[in-house]
C-alpha angles and dihedrals in degrees: 000000000000093000091047090049094050092049092048092046093049097037088222137084088211096054091044091052091051092051092048094043094233130111123270096245091057089053092051093048094049091048092051091048090049090052090049090050091051093039093227140093113253099181133044104220097176094106133047092260115057118233133193118252119223090267089048093052091051093049093045093055089051093046090050092055091048095051093045088054091048090050091051091047092050092049092049093049092046091051093049093049096045099042103027083209136090116261134174129200110217128196129189138179114242095252089056101031101050098055103026112032099070096056094035093054094041087058095042092052092051090055100035107031089156092070121077122203147183129207132220121187113199145130121289098256092053093046094051090049092051091047093054091046092052095246090116127040099198135004133201116217138171112241111320133166108230123180100173107127089209093062130073120211116206118194120223129198118310122235133199122240116252133200105222133185142171089229136068118242132192095208141007089245088066090052093058090059089067129065119279114211110215133196100189101187092063105105114256094006094121091044090055091051092047090051093057092044091053095043097051098028091239137126129223096214099156102073132163115193116210122192111189143046120013087220089061090056092047092050089051088056091047088052090049093240087137148311130272143209112218139151110278093243092063095057105025094111093056091046092050091048092052090242093118125038120217105232094177139358116217099208093172093063117056138169133201135192126229139218114220124196136166108257093234090067097050093099097051108116095224090051092049089051094050093047093049092048095046092048090055096041109115130194097170 
């Protein structure tokens, strides 16, 4: 199975042989024996570049799941043996990690000092890859549609969108005269803007889209470059500190963040403790 998996993954008998530190002829022989055992062709060898047959594609997906689980199990056992102590590896997307992780982990450490942890901040695609490979135990993401049957998505508290500013305003009409900083790939962001426009019969025509760090957007608000509409959880610290003023709450449009784990880790005590703590963690 391992030899078949490496050949399918690399798309080459030669590359697979190099990865496995065996000669190419041995790889070819083992694959042929495997095909005979299964009584089906796994590779189409009619062209210069080998391709998986339908049977090969089905088996490759199954093999990938198996070896990912093996890798996660090996990592978990190694961690337990080396540390003799529970530890979790946590990942978070920037929009979640930057505002929430410091306070969340401070509280978690106070309650569960027996559990060590490390943190990885990265984009969603990277986090999901690391989760599947066993490099991360749990990840925190802003709203994401996930269809992988091996993953469990756990919803956390929902928060309204808020229009925040460094300045005071007497009316929403005055707000529309200034720049609105937008981050369009945040779920429901455009809906929140449209809701305010419809409610007050105004239009935010002067927009500056920013694609990047949440901290850059916040700094632009601090420097009074413009105002912004974001989920409450992403600006709660600045609101609580009196640094940002809430001009309007958009209660009809909300956003939540999710915890995502692989289902085979659901029963681990340290994971259960982290899930329970995070689900009960309140910032409002």
